[in-house]
N, C-alpha and C positions, 0 to 999 in steps of 0.2 A: 504493500500500500504506499509506503514512503516514497519509493522510486516513482510511482505513478503521480503522487502529489508534486514531487520535484520536477518531473517532466512536464506537467501540466503548467506549473508556474512559469517555467522558462518559456514555454510555448506562448502563453498569454502575454508575457512581457515583450517578446519579440513581435508579436502580432500588434500590440498597442503601439510600440515605437513606430511600426510601419504605418499604421492608421493615423497616428498623430502627425507624421511627417507628410502624409499625402492629403488628408482631409480632417481638419480638427473638429468639424461639426458632426460628421457622420462617423460612426464606429461600426466596423464590419467584422464578420467572422466570429463574434463572441457567441458562445453556446452555453446557455444557462444549464442545460441538462448535464453537461460534462462536470460543471462545478457542483451541482446538486448531488451527483453520483458520488463525488469525492467527499462531500460533506456527510452524506449517509455513512460511508465507510468509516470515516473518522469518528462520527458520533457512536457508532457501534463499538469501536475500540475503547472510547472513553467510558462507555457504560459498563465495560468489564471491570473497571476500577471504581466507578462512582456508584456505590450501592446504598449509601445511608440516606433514607427517604426524609430524614429530619435535617439534612444538609443540603443547601442549594448552591450551585456554582454562582460565583460572583465575580472573581478576577483571578489573574495569575500574576504574582509578583515577579519583578525582575529576576532573571537567572533561575526561575522555577519552571516546571513543566506541567504540574497538575493544578487544577482549579482549587482555589481557596473557597471554603464553604461558609455560608451564612445560615441563620436560623429562619424559621418561617415568618417571623415579624419584621425581618429585613425588607425594605422596599423593593429589593431586586428578586425576591423569592419566586414570583411568578414567571420570570423570564426563562428559567431552565425548563420547567415542564411545558411552557409555551413553545419553546424551541423544539422540544421533543414532539409535540403535536404537529408542528410544521414538517419536521423530518418524517413523521409517520404519514402525513398528508401526501407528501411526494413519493415516498418509497412503498407504501402499503404494507410495510413490514410489521407483522403482528407482535414480534418481540419488542419492537420500539413503542408500539401502542401500549403494551403492558407496562413498560417503564414510564411512559407519559402518565398513565393512570396512577401508578404508585407514587410518583412525585407530585401529582396533582392533589391527591387526597388529603395530605396534612395541612394544606393551605385553607381548607374548609373553615377552620377555626376563626380566621380573620373576618368572615362574613357575619359571624355571631358574637363578635367581641366589640366593645366600644371603639369608636373610630379614633385612631391615634394620628392619622394624617390622610391626606388626599390620595395616597398611593394605593388605596384599596383597588382602584381601577386597574393599575398595573399588575397588582398581585393577583386579583381574581379574574378579570376579564382575559388576560393573556393565557391563564391556565385553564380555568373552568369554561371560559368563553370559547376558546379554540376547541376544547374537548367536547363541549355540547354541540358546536357547529359540525364536528365531524362524526359524532356518535348519536346525538339525539338523547343522551342519557338524561332522564327526567330529574334525577338527583342533582345533576350539574345545574340544570335550570333553576331548581329551588335555591341552590346556593347563590347563584347569580342574582336572583330577585332579592334575597336577603342582604347581599353585599350592597346592592344599590340603595336599599333602605338605610343601611349603616352609613354609606357615603353621604347621603342626603342630610344626616344629622349635623353635618358641618356647615350647612347652608345658613348664611346670615341674610334675611330678607331686607334688612335695612341697607345693607351694601349691595345685595343682589348677586352675591358670589359665594363660592364654597371657601371656607377657611382652609388654606393649605397646610399650614404647620401650627397646630394648637399649642405646641410647646415653645414656639419661637416668638417671644413677647416683644422684641425690640422693634418689630414691623407692625405691631398692633394687629388688625385684621389684615393678614397678608394673603395675597392671591398671586401665585407664580405661573409662569407661562406653561410649565410642564403639566399643570392641572388640566389643560385643554384636552389632553389625551384621555383623561379619566372620564370625560363626559360621555363617551361612547357606551359605558356601562349603564348610565342613566338613560340615555336615549333608547338603548336596547330594551331595558326593563320596562319602560313606558309602553313599548309596543308588544311586549310579551307576557302580560298579565300583571305587571306592577302598577303602582299608582300613577296616574296620568300626570300628577303634579311633578313627577321626576323630569318630564319633558320641559316643563316651564323653568325648572331649576337649572337644567343644563343650558337651555337657550339664554336665560338671564346671565348665567355665568359667562358664557361666550361673549354676549353683548358688552358686559362690564369690562372684560379683558380687552376686547377690541378697542373700546373707547379710551382706556386709560393706559394700557401697556404698549400699544402701537405708537411709534414715533413717526413724525412726518416723512423721514427719509426711507421708510420701509424697514427699519430695524425695530428691536423690542427691548423693553426693560424686562429684566428677569422677574423682579418682584414689584407688585403694586401694594403700597401701604394705604389702608383706609381707616377712617374713623369708624369704630364698630357701632357707635350709637347714631351718628348722623349719616353715615354712608359716604361721607365726603372723601374724595381721593386726596391723600396727603402728599405722596411723592412716589416716584419710581426709583428703584435701587437695584443693586445686584447682590447676589449672595455667592454665586459660583463663577461669575465673569470677572474680567480684569477691573472694570470700573463701572460706576453707575450708568454712564452714558456710552459704554462700549457695546460691541456686538458679540455676545456670547454665542459660539457656534451651535452648540446643542440646543440652547433655548430657541434660536431662530428656526431650527429644524422641527422642534416640537410645535412651533406656531404654524409652520407651513402645513404639516400633517393635521394638526388639531382643527384649524379653521376650515381645511378642505372637508374633513369628516363632519364638521358642524353644518356646512353647506349641504352636504349629502343628506343629512338628517332633517334639515329645516327648510331648505330651499331659499333661505335668506341670501339674496345676492351680495350683500355687504360682506358676508363670510367668504364667499368665493373671491371677491375683489381683494379682501385682506390676504388670503392665502396666496393669491397670484403675486401680489405686491411683495410679500415676504420672500416668495420663491425667486422672483426676478432679482431682488436685491441681494439674495444669497449667491445666485449665479454670477451676478455682476462683480461681486467682491472676491470671488474664488482666487487663490493663487494659481500660478501657472501649472502646477502638477495636478490640479483638480480636486484636491482633498483639503478641507479647511484646517487652519490651525485652530486650536482650542478656543481662542477668541480673536476675532478678525482684527482687533486693535491692540493686541499685546505689542508693546514697543520693542520686545526682543525678537520679533519676526525679522528674518527667517529662522532664527535660532530658538523658536518656541516649539512646544510639542504639538503634534497633530491631534485630530479627533476623528478617528475612523467611524465612531458611532454616529456622529453628527451627519456624516456623508451617507451612512446606511438609513438613518431616519429620514433624511431629506429625499433620498431615492424613493422611499415608500410614500412620502407625502406628495411628491410629484407624480408618481404613478397614480395615486388617488385622484389628483387634479386632472390628469389626462383622461380619466373616465368621465369627468363632470363637464369639462368645457366643451362647447359645441363646435368651435372653430377647428378644422382639421390641422391647420398650421400650428396652432397652440398644442393640440394633442401631440403632434410629432415633436415639438420643442421639448415638452416635459418628459416624454418617453425617451427621447435621445439623451437628455441631461441625466435621467435616472440610470439608463443603460451605461453611460459613461462612468458614473459613480461606482456602479457594480463591477464594471470591467476593471477599473483601477484597484478596487478592493480585492479582486480576484488575482491580481498580479503578484509577482514575487515580492514586491515591496510591502505588501499588506497581508497577503494570505499566509498563515503561519506554517503551512506544510507540516513537516514533522518536528517543528521547533517546540510545540506544546500541545495541550489538549484543545485549545481554543481554535476557532476558525480565523479570526482577524487579530492582527497586531495593532498597536499605535492608537489606542483610545485614551481619552483623558477624562477623569471623573470630577473631582473637586479640586481644581488647581490652587485656589487661594488657601486651602487647607493642606496642600502638599499631599493629597490623597489620590491614589490611582492615576499616577502620571505616566503616560506613554506605556500602558500595559493592555493586555486583552481584558475586556469587560463583557459580561454575559449579554447585556442589552444590545451591544454592537452585533454579536452573532445572531441574536433574535431578529433584528430588523434586516440583517443581510439575508437571512433565510426567507424572510417575508418578501423582500424585494426580488430575489431570484424566483420565488413561486409566481409572483405577479408577472414578471418578464416572461416566464415559461408560458403562462396562460395567454399573454398577448401574442407571443410567437405562434402558438398553436391556433389561435383565432385567425391570425393573418394567413397561415398555411391553409386552413379550411376555406377561407375566403377565396384564396387563389385557386384552390381545387374546384370550387363552385363555378368560378369564372371560366375555367378551362373546360 
């Protein structure tokens, strides 16, 4: 397997150098199936060692080869089982399905515990949500509905948004851009037997975020601080970016994806416009090699760490956008941009090969805290798999359309 991965990485690197030299806009020759096959093989090898269902892959420290594990209450706990569900979705391998079920089960407790933060969506929707989508397991649906109700307890009607971090007092009622991604759980629940008020909560949160965290240039504040009694917006700040007015890469990608999803669920054209504005600004500011630094405004650039996870999330967001825009030129624009992200991430520079258990290298978690700097992080792998599956579906649809025409 190791030789296959090495050979593939070299092939992709050469292919990309050729395509970049001949046509920077169009990327040709990339095959998502080849990458997905390697990802499945690698995941099966990892599962031989990762057996503790109370431990969830989070990151791989420098000079280590195996995933560091976290407990069920960690905000990243849902990404590993979600990743396994994506791997099962592609492979149809029943052994991977069983592992996905095993690692999903312990997270159930989050749905029935008091809300500690907004990350309930990441934890439950990525695990039980993907599991329910692929199996129709009624128990999974019950957990999802309970989790949505739990998440909704953080909603402040005076502000009109969900409190992201109940324990973070210095920002008062704080709403972070990451929280846009957790709205999907509420939208889903409102359509699948949950309280219809969950829809209003999610829509209101998206509107408040759009109004206050979006800056005129198309970038975002990481955190919005609000008066919890009057609902007044106090200020926009950062927690994980370089500065309050800088453009934190992963936050920008959460916004691209989150507002595209909000448009899909509500049909509000302002959400679509916001997602496109964020995506276009993201693409405009990319460095020459196509993968963002952890923050677009870090003064140490080009000697600042990259964030592969931001590229993977942005790819998913742009593929979501491509399904929603009506104009064919815009569809192609966002598909091509996403495909280029995934191609670069599949190259020798970012694909880990036999270096360690992860798929991707070079992600950055919490730079100001000197935490998870330039290491593999599980959510990068999760969104990388999602982007690959989305691209594969696009490729298959295109082939089918061509067959019909012929």
